All heavy atoms as atom14 arrays in JSON, in Angstrom:
{
  "sequence": "MAKKVVATLKTGTGKQLTKCIKMVKSEKTGAYMFKEAVVPNAEVKDFFDEKK",
  "atom14_mask": [
    [1, 1, 1, 1, 1, 1, 1, 1, 0, 0, 0, 0, 0, 0],
    [1, 1, 1, 1, 1, 0, 0, 0, 0, 0, 0, 0, 0, 0],
    [1, 1, 1, 1, 1, 1, 1, 1, 1, 0, 0, 0, 0, 0],
    [1, 1, 1, 1, 1, 1, 1, 1, 1, 0, 0, 0, 0, 0],
    [1, 1, 1, 1, 1, 1, 1, 0, 0, 0, 0, 0, 0, 0],
    [1, 1, 1, 1, 1, 1, 1, 0, 0, 0, 0, 0, 0, 0],
    [1, 1, 1, 1, 1, 0, 0, 0, 0, 0, 0, 0, 0, 0],
    [1, 1, 1, 1, 1, 1, 1, 0, 0, 0, 0, 0, 0, 0],
    [1, 1, 1, 1, 1, 1, 1, 1, 0, 0, 0, 0, 0, 0],
    [1, 1, 1, 1, 1, 1, 1, 1, 1, 0, 0, 0, 0, 0],
    [1, 1, 1, 1, 1, 1, 1, 0, 0, 0, 0, 0, 0, 0],
    [1, 1, 1, 1, 0, 0, 0, 0, 0, 0, 0, 0, 0, 0],
    [1, 1, 1, 1, 1, 1, 1, 0, 0, 0, 0, 0, 0, 0],
    [1, 1, 1, 1, 0, 0, 0, 0, 0, 0, 0, 0, 0, 0],
    [1, 1, 1, 1, 1, 1, 1, 1, 1, 0, 0, 0, 0, 0],
    [1, 1, 1, 1, 1, 1, 1, 1, 1, 0, 0, 0, 0, 0],
    [1, 1, 1, 1, 1, 1, 1, 1, 0, 0, 0, 0, 0, 0],
    [1, 1, 1, 1, 1, 1, 1, 0, 0, 0, 0, 0, 0, 0],
    [1, 1, 1, 1, 1, 1, 1, 1, 1, 0, 0, 0, 0, 0],
    [1, 1, 1, 1, 1, 1, 0, 0, 0, 0, 0, 0, 0, 0],
    [1, 1, 1, 1, 1, 1, 1, 1, 0, 0, 0, 0, 0, 0],
    [1, 1, 1, 1, 1, 1, 1, 1, 1, 0, 0, 0, 0, 0],
    [1, 1, 1, 1, 1, 1, 1, 1, 0, 0, 0, 0, 0, 0],
    [1, 1, 1, 1, 1, 1, 1, 0, 0, 0, 0, 0, 0, 0],
    [1, 1, 1, 1, 1, 1, 1, 1, 1, 0, 0, 0, 0, 0],
    [1, 1, 1, 1, 1, 1, 0, 0, 0, 0, 0, 0, 0, 0],
    [1, 1, 1, 1, 1, 1, 1, 1, 1, 0, 0, 0, 0, 0],
    [1, 1, 1, 1, 1, 1, 1, 1, 1, 0, 0, 0, 0, 0],
    [1, 1, 1, 1, 1, 1, 1, 0, 0, 0, 0, 0, 0, 0],
    [1, 1, 1, 1, 0, 0, 0, 0, 0, 0, 0, 0, 0, 0],
    [1, 1, 1, 1, 1, 0, 0, 0, 0, 0, 0, 0, 0, 0],
    [1, 1, 1, 1, 1, 1, 1, 1, 1, 1, 1, 1, 0, 0],
    [1, 1, 1, 1, 1, 1, 1, 1, 0, 0, 0, 0, 0, 0],
    [1, 1, 1, 1, 1, 1, 1, 1, 1, 1, 1, 0, 0, 0],
    [1, 1, 1, 1, 1, 1, 1, 1, 1, 0, 0, 0, 0, 0],
    [1, 1, 1, 1, 1, 1, 1, 1, 1, 0, 0, 0, 0, 0],
    [1, 1, 1, 1, 1, 0, 0, 0, 0, 0, 0, 0, 0, 0],
    [1, 1, 1, 1, 1, 1, 1, 0, 0, 0, 0, 0, 0, 0],
    [1, 1, 1, 1, 1, 1, 1, 0, 0, 0, 0, 0, 0, 0],
    [1, 1, 1, 1, 1, 1, 1, 0, 0, 0, 0, 0, 0, 0],
    [1, 1, 1, 1, 1, 1, 1, 1, 0, 0, 0, 0, 0, 0],
    [1, 1, 1, 1, 1, 0, 0, 0, 0, 0, 0, 0, 0, 0],
    [1, 1, 1, 1, 1, 1, 1, 1, 1, 0, 0, 0, 0, 0],
    [1, 1, 1, 1, 1, 1, 1, 0, 0, 0, 0, 0, 0, 0],
    [1, 1, 1, 1, 1, 1, 1, 1, 1, 0, 0, 0, 0, 0],
    [1, 1, 1, 1, 1, 1, 1, 1, 0, 0, 0, 0, 0, 0],
    [1, 1, 1, 1, 1, 1, 1, 1, 1, 1, 1, 0, 0, 0],
    [1, 1, 1, 1, 1, 1, 1, 1, 1, 1, 1, 0, 0, 0],
    [1, 1, 1, 1, 1, 1, 1, 1, 0, 0, 0, 0, 0, 0],
    [1, 1, 1, 1, 1, 1, 1, 1, 1, 0, 0, 0, 0, 0],
    [1, 1, 1, 1, 1, 1, 1, 1, 1, 0, 0, 0, 0, 0],
    [1, 1, 1, 1, 1, 1, 1, 1, 1, 0, 0, 0, 0, 0]
  ],
  "atom14_positions": [
    [[167.39, -74.76, 122.46], [167.44, -75.74, 123.52], [168.49, -75.35, 124.56], [168.26, -75.52, 125.75], [167.76, -77.11, 122.93], [167.68, -78.2, 123.94], [167.73, -79.79, 123.12], [168.15, -80.79, 124.49], [0.0, 0.0, 0.0], [0.0, 0.0, 0.0], [0.0, 0.0, 0.0], [0.0, 0.0, 0.0], [0.0, 0.0, 0.0], [0.0, 0.0, 0.0]],
    [[169.6, -74.81, 124.15], [170.64, -74.43, 125.1], [170.16, -73.31, 126.01], [170.48, -73.28, 127.18], [171.9, -74.01, 124.36], [0.0, 0.0, 0.0], [0.0, 0.0, 0.0], [0.0, 0.0, 0.0], [0.0, 0.0, 0.0], [0.0, 0.0, 0.0], [0.0, 0.0, 0.0], [0.0, 0.0, 0.0], [0.0, 0.0, 0.0], [0.0, 0.0, 0.0]],
    [[169.36, -72.41, 125.48], [168.85, -71.32, 126.31], [167.95, -71.86, 127.42], [167.98, -71.37, 128.52], [168.09, -70.32, 125.45], [168.97, -69.52, 124.54], [168.16, -68.53, 123.74], [169.06, -67.74, 122.82], [168.3, -66.78, 122.02], [0.0, 0.0, 0.0], [0.0, 0.0, 0.0], [0.0, 0.0, 0.0], [0.0, 0.0, 0.0], [0.0, 0.0, 0.0]],
    [[167.16, -72.88, 127.11], [166.28, -73.46, 128.11], [167.08, -74.11, 129.24], [166.75, -73.97, 130.41], [165.35, -74.48, 127.47], [164.33, -75.04, 128.42], [163.4, -75.99, 127.7], [162.37, -76.54, 128.67], [161.48, -77.48, 128.01], [0.0, 0.0, 0.0], [0.0, 0.0, 0.0], [0.0, 0.0, 0.0], [0.0, 0.0, 0.0], [0.0, 0.0, 0.0]],
    [[168.15, -74.8, 128.91], [168.98, -75.44, 129.92], [169.63, -74.4, 130.82], [169.64, -74.53, 132.04], [170.05, -76.34, 129.25], [171.04, -76.85, 130.29], [169.4, -77.48, 128.53], [0.0, 0.0, 0.0], [0.0, 0.0, 0.0], [0.0, 0.0, 0.0], [0.0, 0.0, 0.0], [0.0, 0.0, 0.0], [0.0, 0.0, 0.0], [0.0, 0.0, 0.0]],
    [[170.16, -73.33, 130.24], [170.78, -72.27, 131.02], [169.75, -71.6, 131.91], [170.02, -71.31, 133.07], [171.46, -71.25, 130.08], [171.94, -70.04, 130.86], [172.62, -71.9, 129.35], [0.0, 0.0, 0.0], [0.0, 0.0, 0.0], [0.0, 0.0, 0.0], [0.0, 0.0, 0.0], [0.0, 0.0, 0.0], [0.0, 0.0, 0.0], [0.0, 0.0, 0.0]],
    [[168.56, -71.4, 131.4], [167.52, -70.75, 132.19], [167.11, -71.61, 133.37], [166.86, -71.09, 134.46], [166.32, -70.45, 131.3], [0.0, 0.0, 0.0], [0.0, 0.0, 0.0], [0.0, 0.0, 0.0], [0.0, 0.0, 0.0], [0.0, 0.0, 0.0], [0.0, 0.0, 0.0], [0.0, 0.0, 0.0], [0.0, 0.0, 0.0], [0.0, 0.0, 0.0]],
    [[167.05, -72.92, 133.21], [166.66, -73.77, 134.33], [167.77, -73.87, 135.36], [167.5, -74.05, 136.55], [166.28, -75.19, 133.85], [167.37, -75.74, 133.14], [165.06, -75.17, 132.98], [0.0, 0.0, 0.0], [0.0, 0.0, 0.0], [0.0, 0.0, 0.0], [0.0, 0.0, 0.0], [0.0, 0.0, 0.0], [0.0, 0.0, 0.0], [0.0, 0.0, 0.0]],
    [[169.02, -73.76, 134.94], [170.11, -73.8, 135.91], [170.14, -72.54, 136.77], [170.54, -72.58, 137.92], [171.46, -73.97, 135.2], [171.71, -75.33, 134.58], [173.03, -75.31, 133.82], [171.73, -76.42, 135.62], [0.0, 0.0, 0.0], [0.0, 0.0, 0.0], [0.0, 0.0, 0.0], [0.0, 0.0, 0.0], [0.0, 0.0, 0.0], [0.0, 0.0, 0.0]],
    [[169.71, -71.43, 136.23], [169.72, -70.18, 136.99], [168.64, -70.13, 138.06], [168.73, -69.36, 138.99], [169.56, -68.99, 136.04], [170.79, -68.73, 135.21], [170.63, -67.49, 134.36], [171.89, -67.24, 133.57], [171.76, -66.06, 132.72], [0.0, 0.0, 0.0], [0.0, 0.0, 0.0], [0.0, 0.0, 0.0], [0.0, 0.0, 0.0], [0.0, 0.0, 0.0]],
    [[167.61, -70.95, 137.94], [166.54, -70.91, 138.93], [166.97, -71.52, 140.26], [166.38, -71.25, 141.28], [165.28, -71.65, 138.42], [165.63, -73.0, 138.17], [164.73, -71.0, 137.16], [0.0, 0.0, 0.0], [0.0, 0.0, 0.0], [0.0, 0.0, 0.0], [0.0, 0.0, 0.0], [0.0, 0.0, 0.0], [0.0, 0.0, 0.0], [0.0, 0.0, 0.0]],
    [[167.98, -72.38, 140.24], [168.49, -72.96, 141.47], [167.7, -74.17, 141.95], [167.84, -74.58, 143.09], [0.0, 0.0, 0.0], [0.0, 0.0, 0.0], [0.0, 0.0, 0.0], [0.0, 0.0, 0.0], [0.0, 0.0, 0.0], [0.0, 0.0, 0.0], [0.0, 0.0, 0.0], [0.0, 0.0, 0.0], [0.0, 0.0, 0.0], [0.0, 0.0, 0.0]],
    [[166.88, -74.76, 141.09], [166.07, -75.9, 141.52], [166.89, -77.18, 141.62], [166.51, -78.1, 142.33], [164.89, -76.13, 140.56], [165.42, -76.33, 139.26], [163.95, -74.96, 140.56], [0.0, 0.0, 0.0], [0.0, 0.0, 0.0], [0.0, 0.0, 0.0], [0.0, 0.0, 0.0], [0.0, 0.0, 0.0], [0.0, 0.0, 0.0], [0.0, 0.0, 0.0]],
    [[168.02, -77.28, 140.95], [168.8, -78.5, 140.95], [169.89, -78.54, 142.0], [170.69, -79.45, 142.03], [0.0, 0.0, 0.0], [0.0, 0.0, 0.0], [0.0, 0.0, 0.0], [0.0, 0.0, 0.0], [0.0, 0.0, 0.0], [0.0, 0.0, 0.0], [0.0, 0.0, 0.0], [0.0, 0.0, 0.0], [0.0, 0.0, 0.0], [0.0, 0.0, 0.0]],
    [[169.92, -77.6, 142.9], [171.0, -77.53, 143.88], [170.76, -78.41, 145.1], [171.62, -78.52, 145.94], [171.2, -76.08, 144.32], [171.74, -75.21, 143.22], [172.05, -73.82, 143.71], [172.61, -72.98, 142.59], [172.92, -71.64, 143.01], [0.0, 0.0, 0.0], [0.0, 0.0, 0.0], [0.0, 0.0, 0.0], [0.0, 0.0, 0.0], [0.0, 0.0, 0.0]],
    [[169.6, -79.06, 145.19], [169.33, -79.91, 146.34], [169.81, -81.34, 146.09], [169.81, -82.15, 147.0], [167.83, -79.96, 146.66], [167.27, -78.65, 147.11], [166.66, -77.87, 145.95], [166.5, -78.39, 144.87], [166.33, -76.63, 146.19], [0.0, 0.0, 0.0], [0.0, 0.0, 0.0], [0.0, 0.0, 0.0], [0.0, 0.0, 0.0], [0.0, 0.0, 0.0]],
    [[170.23, -81.67, 144.87], [170.63, -83.02, 144.52], [172.1, -83.07, 144.14], [172.64, -82.11, 143.62], [169.78, -83.54, 143.36], [168.28, -83.58, 143.59], [167.56, -83.95, 142.3], [167.93, -84.56, 144.68], [0.0, 0.0, 0.0], [0.0, 0.0, 0.0], [0.0, 0.0, 0.0], [0.0, 0.0, 0.0], [0.0, 0.0, 0.0], [0.0, 0.0, 0.0]],
    [[172.72, -84.23, 144.38], [174.12, -84.44, 144.03], [174.25, -85.78, 143.34], [173.67, -86.77, 143.77], [174.99, -84.45, 145.3], [174.79, -83.23, 146.01], [176.46, -84.6, 144.97], [0.0, 0.0, 0.0], [0.0, 0.0, 0.0], [0.0, 0.0, 0.0], [0.0, 0.0, 0.0], [0.0, 0.0, 0.0], [0.0, 0.0, 0.0], [0.0, 0.0, 0.0]],
    [[175.02, -85.82, 142.25], [175.28, -87.08, 141.57], [176.51, -87.7, 142.21], [177.59, -87.11, 142.21], [175.52, -86.87, 140.08], [175.76, -88.16, 139.34], [175.88, -87.95, 137.86], [176.05, -89.28, 137.16], [176.14, -89.11, 135.71], [0.0, 0.0, 0.0], [0.0, 0.0, 0.0], [0.0, 0.0, 0.0], [0.0, 0.0, 0.0], [0.0, 0.0, 0.0]],
    [[176.35, -88.9, 142.76], [177.43, -89.6, 143.44], [177.84, -90.82, 142.63], [176.99, -91.55, 142.14], [176.99, -90.04, 144.82], [176.51, -88.68, 145.88], [0.0, 0.0, 0.0], [0.0, 0.0, 0.0], [0.0, 0.0, 0.0], [0.0, 0.0, 0.0], [0.0, 0.0, 0.0], [0.0, 0.0, 0.0], [0.0, 0.0, 0.0], [0.0, 0.0, 0.0]],
    [[179.15, -91.04, 142.53], [179.69, -92.2, 141.84], [180.61, -92.92, 142.81], [181.53, -92.32, 143.35], [180.45, -91.79, 140.57], [179.53, -91.0, 139.65], [181.0, -93.01, 139.86], [180.23, -90.37, 138.48], [0.0, 0.0, 0.0], [0.0, 0.0, 0.0], [0.0, 0.0, 0.0], [0.0, 0.0, 0.0], [0.0, 0.0, 0.0], [0.0, 0.0, 0.0]],
    [[180.34, -94.21, 143.03], [181.13, -94.99, 143.99], [181.66, -96.24, 143.29], [180.94, -96.9, 142.55], [180.24, -95.37, 145.17], [180.92, -96.25, 146.19], [180.11, -96.42, 147.45], [178.8, -97.1, 147.23], [178.12, -97.47, 148.5], [0.0, 0.0, 0.0], [0.0, 0.0, 0.0], [0.0, 0.0, 0.0], [0.0, 0.0, 0.0], [0.0, 0.0, 0.0]],
    [[182.92, -96.57, 143.52], [183.52, -97.76, 142.94], [183.31, -98.92, 143.91], [183.66, -98.83, 145.09], [185.01, -97.54, 142.69], [185.65, -98.6, 141.84], [187.27, -98.16, 141.21], [188.21, -98.0, 142.7], [0.0, 0.0, 0.0], [0.0, 0.0, 0.0], [0.0, 0.0, 0.0], [0.0, 0.0, 0.0], [0.0, 0.0, 0.0], [0.0, 0.0, 0.0]],
    [[182.73, -100.02, 143.42], [182.4, -101.18, 144.24], [183.05, -102.41, 143.63], [182.98, -102.62, 142.43], [180.86, -101.38, 144.31], [180.52, -102.57, 145.17], [180.18, -100.13, 144.81], [0.0, 0.0, 0.0], [0.0, 0.0, 0.0], [0.0, 0.0, 0.0], [0.0, 0.0, 0.0], [0.0, 0.0, 0.0], [0.0, 0.0, 0.0], [0.0, 0.0, 0.0]],
    [[183.68, -103.23, 144.47], [184.31, -104.46, 143.99], [183.31, -105.61, 144.04], [182.67, -105.85, 145.06], [185.52, -104.8, 144.85], [186.36, -105.94, 144.3], [187.64, -106.12, 145.09], [188.5, -107.19, 144.46], [189.78, -107.34, 145.15], [0.0, 0.0, 0.0], [0.0, 0.0, 0.0], [0.0, 0.0, 0.0], [0.0, 0.0, 0.0], [0.0, 0.0, 0.0]],
    [[183.18, -106.33, 142.93], [182.26, -107.46, 142.85], [182.83, -108.64, 143.62], [184.02, -108.96, 143.51], [182.05, -107.86, 141.39], [181.29, -109.03, 141.31], [0.0, 0.0, 0.0], [0.0, 0.0, 0.0], [0.0, 0.0, 0.0], [0.0, 0.0, 0.0], [0.0, 0.0, 0.0], [0.0, 0.0, 0.0], [0.0, 0.0, 0.0], [0.0, 0.0, 0.0]],
    [[181.98, -109.3, 144.4], [182.44, -110.47, 145.17], [182.63, -111.69, 144.28], [183.47, -112.53, 144.55], [181.43, -110.76, 146.28], [181.38, -109.68, 147.33], [180.35, -109.98, 148.4], [179.76, -111.08, 148.4], [180.13, -109.11, 149.26], [0.0, 0.0, 0.0], [0.0, 0.0, 0.0], [0.0, 0.0, 0.0], [0.0, 0.0, 0.0], [0.0, 0.0, 0.0]],
    [[181.84, -111.81, 143.21], [181.94, -112.96, 142.32], [183.2, -112.93, 141.47], [183.99, -113.87, 141.46], [180.73, -113.02, 141.38], [179.5, -113.6, 141.99], [178.43, -113.74, 140.92], [177.24, -114.5, 141.42], [176.24, -114.65, 140.36], [0.0, 0.0, 0.0], [0.0, 0.0, 0.0], [0.0, 0.0, 0.0], [0.0, 0.0, 0.0], [0.0, 0.0, 0.0]],
    [[183.39, -111.84, 140.73], [184.47, -111.79, 139.75], [185.7, -111.05, 140.24], [186.78, -111.22, 139.69], [183.99, -111.12, 138.45], [183.61, -109.77, 138.75], [182.82, -111.86, 137.86], [0.0, 0.0, 0.0], [0.0, 0.0, 0.0], [0.0, 0.0, 0.0], [0.0, 0.0, 0.0], [0.0, 0.0, 0.0], [0.0, 0.0, 0.0], [0.0, 0.0, 0.0]],
    [[185.54, -110.2, 141.24], [186.66, -109.41, 141.72], [186.88, -108.14, 140.91], [187.77, -107.37, 141.2], [0.0, 0.0, 0.0], [0.0, 0.0, 0.0], [0.0, 0.0, 0.0], [0.0, 0.0, 0.0], [0.0, 0.0, 0.0], [0.0, 0.0, 0.0], [0.0, 0.0, 0.0], [0.0, 0.0, 0.0], [0.0, 0.0, 0.0], [0.0, 0.0, 0.0]],
    [[186.06, -107.94, 139.89], [186.17, -106.74, 139.06], [185.51, -105.56, 139.77], [184.63, -105.73, 140.61], [185.52, -106.98, 137.7], [0.0, 0.0, 0.0], [0.0, 0.0, 0.0], [0.0, 0.0, 0.0], [0.0, 0.0, 0.0], [0.0, 0.0, 0.0], [0.0, 0.0, 0.0], [0.0, 0.0, 0.0], [0.0, 0.0, 0.0], [0.0, 0.0, 0.0]],
    [[185.93, -104.37, 139.41], [185.35, -103.18, 139.98], [184.23, -102.66, 139.09], [184.32, -102.67, 137.87], [186.41, -102.09, 140.16], [187.32, -102.36, 141.32], [188.55, -102.98, 141.13], [186.95, -102.02, 142.61], [189.39, -103.24, 142.2], [187.79, -102.27, 143.69], [189.0, -102.87, 143.47], [189.82, -103.13, 144.53], [0.0, 0.0, 0.0], [0.0, 0.0, 0.0]],
    [[183.14, -102.22, 139.73], [182.0, -101.63, 139.04], [181.75, -100.26, 139.64], [182.2, -99.96, 140.75], [180.76, -102.49, 139.24], [180.89, -103.91, 138.76], [179.42, -104.89, 139.1], [179.39, -104.89, 140.89], [0.0, 0.0, 0.0], [0.0, 0.0, 0.0], [0.0, 0.0, 0.0], [0.0, 0.0, 0.0], [0.0, 0.0, 0.0], [0.0, 0.0, 0.0]],
    [[181.05, -99.44, 138.9], [180.71, -98.11, 139.39], [179.22, -98.06, 139.68], [178.39, -98.42, 138.85], [181.08, -97.05, 138.36], [182.55, -96.91, 138.19], [183.21, -97.55, 137.14], [183.3, -96.16, 139.06], [184.57, -97.44, 136.98], [184.67, -96.04, 138.92], [185.3, -96.68, 137.87], [0.0, 0.0, 0.0], [0.0, 0.0, 0.0], [0.0, 0.0, 0.0]],
    [[178.89, -97.6, 140.88], [177.5, -97.43, 141.27], [177.22, -95.93, 141.27], [177.89, -95.16, 141.95], [177.27, -98.01, 142.66], [175.85, -97.9, 143.14], [175.68, -98.56, 144.5], [174.26, -98.4, 144.99], [174.11, -98.91, 146.35], [0.0, 0.0, 0.0], [0.0, 0.0, 0.0], [0.0, 0.0, 0.0], [0.0, 0.0, 0.0], [0.0, 0.0, 0.0]],
    [[176.24, -95.52, 140.47], [175.9, -94.11, 140.35], [174.5, -93.88, 140.87], [173.62, -94.71, 140.7], [175.95, -93.68, 138.89], [177.32, -93.78, 138.27], [177.32, -93.29, 136.83], [176.4, -92.56, 136.44], [178.26, -93.65, 136.11], [0.0, 0.0, 0.0], [0.0, 0.0, 0.0], [0.0, 0.0, 0.0], [0.0, 0.0, 0.0], [0.0, 0.0, 0.0]],
    [[174.3, -92.72, 141.51], [172.97, -92.36, 141.99], [172.9, -90.85, 142.15], [173.91, -90.2, 142.43], [172.67, -93.04, 143.31], [0.0, 0.0, 0.0], [0.0, 0.0, 0.0], [0.0, 0.0, 0.0], [0.0, 0.0, 0.0], [0.0, 0.0, 0.0], [0.0, 0.0, 0.0], [0.0, 0.0, 0.0], [0.0, 0.0, 0.0], [0.0, 0.0, 0.0]],
    [[171.71, -90.32, 141.98], [171.45, -88.92, 142.25], [170.69, -88.89, 143.56], [169.57, -89.38, 143.66], [170.63, -88.28, 141.11], [170.31, -86.84, 141.44], [171.39, -88.37, 139.81], [0.0, 0.0, 0.0], [0.0, 0.0, 0.0], [0.0, 0.0, 0.0], [0.0, 0.0, 0.0], [0.0, 0.0, 0.0], [0.0, 0.0, 0.0], [0.0, 0.0, 0.0]],
    [[171.32, -88.34, 144.59], [170.74, -88.36, 145.93], [170.63, -86.94, 146.47], [171.37, -86.04, 146.06], [171.61, -89.21, 146.89], [171.64, -90.66, 146.46], [173.01, -88.68, 146.98], [0.0, 0.0, 0.0], [0.0, 0.0, 0.0], [0.0, 0.0, 0.0], [0.0, 0.0, 0.0], [0.0, 0.0, 0.0], [0.0, 0.0, 0.0], [0.0, 0.0, 0.0]],
    [[169.72, -86.72, 147.41], [169.64, -85.41, 148.06], [170.92, -85.11, 148.84], [171.62, -86.03, 149.28], [168.46, -85.55, 149.02], [167.66, -86.68, 148.48], [168.63, -87.59, 147.82], [0.0, 0.0, 0.0], [0.0, 0.0, 0.0], [0.0, 0.0, 0.0], [0.0, 0.0, 0.0], [0.0, 0.0, 0.0], [0.0, 0.0, 0.0], [0.0, 0.0, 0.0]],
    [[171.23, -83.85, 148.98], [172.48, -83.45, 149.64], [172.59, -84.01, 151.06], [173.69, -84.32, 151.52], [172.6, -81.93, 149.67], [172.84, -81.36, 148.29], [173.28, -82.05, 147.38], [172.55, -80.09, 148.13], [0.0, 0.0, 0.0], [0.0, 0.0, 0.0], [0.0, 0.0, 0.0], [0.0, 0.0, 0.0], [0.0, 0.0, 0.0], [0.0, 0.0, 0.0]],
    [[171.48, -84.17, 151.75], [171.51, -84.66, 153.12], [171.87, -86.14, 153.19], [172.32, -86.63, 154.23], [170.16, -84.43, 153.79], [0.0, 0.0, 0.0], [0.0, 0.0, 0.0], [0.0, 0.0, 0.0], [0.0, 0.0, 0.0], [0.0, 0.0, 0.0], [0.0, 0.0, 0.0], [0.0, 0.0, 0.0], [0.0, 0.0, 0.0], [0.0, 0.0, 0.0]],
    [[171.7, -86.89, 152.1], [171.93, -88.34, 152.12], [173.22, -88.77, 151.43], [173.43, -89.95, 151.21], [170.74, -89.04, 151.46], [169.44, -88.8, 152.19], [168.26, -89.45, 151.48], [168.49, -90.27, 150.58], [167.13, -89.11, 151.84], [0.0, 0.0, 0.0], [0.0, 0.0, 0.0], [0.0, 0.0, 0.0], [0.0, 0.0, 0.0], [0.0, 0.0, 0.0]],
    [[174.1, -87.85, 151.11], [175.35, -88.18, 150.4], [176.23, -89.06, 151.27], [176.78, -90.06, 150.8], [176.08, -86.9, 149.97], [177.47, -87.21, 149.44], [175.27, -86.15, 148.93], [0.0, 0.0, 0.0], [0.0, 0.0, 0.0], [0.0, 0.0, 0.0], [0.0, 0.0, 0.0], [0.0, 0.0, 0.0], [0.0, 0.0, 0.0], [0.0, 0.0, 0.0]],
    [[176.36, -88.73, 152.53], [177.21, -89.51, 153.43], [176.68, -90.93, 153.58], [177.46, -91.89, 153.61], [177.3, -88.82, 154.79], [178.34, -89.41, 155.69], [178.54, -88.59, 156.94], [179.65, -89.18, 157.77], [179.91, -88.4, 158.97], [0.0, 0.0, 0.0], [0.0, 0.0, 0.0], [0.0, 0.0, 0.0], [0.0, 0.0, 0.0], [0.0, 0.0, 0.0]],
    [[175.35, -91.08, 153.65], [174.75, -92.41, 153.77], [175.02, -93.24, 152.53], [175.22, -94.45, 152.62], [173.25, -92.29, 153.99], [172.91, -91.61, 155.31], [173.75, -91.68, 156.24], [171.83, -91.01, 155.4], [0.0, 0.0, 0.0], [0.0, 0.0, 0.0], [0.0, 0.0, 0.0], [0.0, 0.0, 0.0], [0.0, 0.0, 0.0], [0.0, 0.0, 0.0]],
    [[175.03, -92.61, 151.35], [175.29, -93.33, 150.1], [176.69, -93.93, 150.11], [176.9, -95.07, 149.72], [175.13, -92.39, 148.91], [175.53, -93.0, 147.6], [174.67, -93.87, 146.95], [176.75, -92.72, 147.0], [175.03, -94.45, 145.73], [177.12, -93.29, 145.79], [176.25, -94.15, 145.17], [0.0, 0.0, 0.0], [0.0, 0.0, 0.0], [0.0, 0.0, 0.0]],
    [[177.67, -93.19, 150.58], [179.04, -93.69, 150.57], [179.33, -94.63, 151.74], [180.25, -95.41, 151.68], [180.04, -92.53, 150.57], [180.1, -91.83, 149.26], [179.61, -90.54, 149.11], [180.63, -92.45, 148.15], [179.67, -89.9, 147.88], [180.7, -91.83, 146.93], [180.2, -90.55, 146.79], [0.0, 0.0, 0.0], [0.0, 0.0, 0.0], [0.0, 0.0, 0.0]],
    [[178.53, -94.59, 152.79], [178.74, -95.46, 153.94], [178.15, -96.85, 153.76], [178.61, -97.81, 154.38], [178.15, -94.84, 155.21], [178.98, -93.67, 155.71], [180.17, -93.58, 155.32], [178.45, -92.86, 156.47], [0.0, 0.0, 0.0], [0.0, 0.0, 0.0], [0.0, 0.0, 0.0], [0.0, 0.0, 0.0], [0.0, 0.0, 0.0], [0.0, 0.0, 0.0]],
    [[177.13, -96.99, 152.9], [176.5, -98.3, 152.72], [177.45, -99.26, 152.0], [178.27, -98.86, 151.18], [175.18, -98.19, 151.99], [175.3, -97.76, 150.55], [173.96, -97.56, 149.89], [173.01, -97.17, 150.57], [173.89, -97.77, 148.68], [0.0, 0.0, 0.0], [0.0, 0.0, 0.0], [0.0, 0.0, 0.0], [0.0, 0.0, 0.0], [0.0, 0.0, 0.0]],
    [[177.32, -100.56, 152.29], [178.23, -101.56, 151.75], [177.95, -101.87, 150.29], [178.85, -102.0, 149.5], [178.13, -102.85, 152.58], [178.76, -102.73, 153.93], [180.25, -102.68, 153.81], [180.89, -102.6, 155.18], [182.32, -102.44, 155.11], [0.0, 0.0, 0.0], [0.0, 0.0, 0.0], [0.0, 0.0, 0.0], [0.0, 0.0, 0.0], [0.0, 0.0, 0.0]],
    [[176.68, -102.1, 149.91], [176.36, -102.42, 148.53], [175.44, -101.43, 147.91], [174.63, -100.84, 148.37], [175.74, -103.82, 148.42], [176.77, -104.89, 148.41], [176.13, -106.19, 147.98], [177.18, -107.24, 147.75], [176.65, -108.47, 147.26], [0.0, 0.0, 0.0], [0.0, 0.0, 0.0], [0.0, 0.0, 0.0], [0.0, 0.0, 0.0], [0.0, 0.0, 0.0]]
  ]
}
């Protein structure tokens, strides 16, 4: 199984996506939550600029 993962990483197919993690404060409780998403590289800035 490890060989298959290494082989797929070498093909370069996963380089168009980025995993983004943003900390968001809840309006109800005031606690912080983490919003995670896998977005295309061109939309990373939009992900961090949006409010919710």
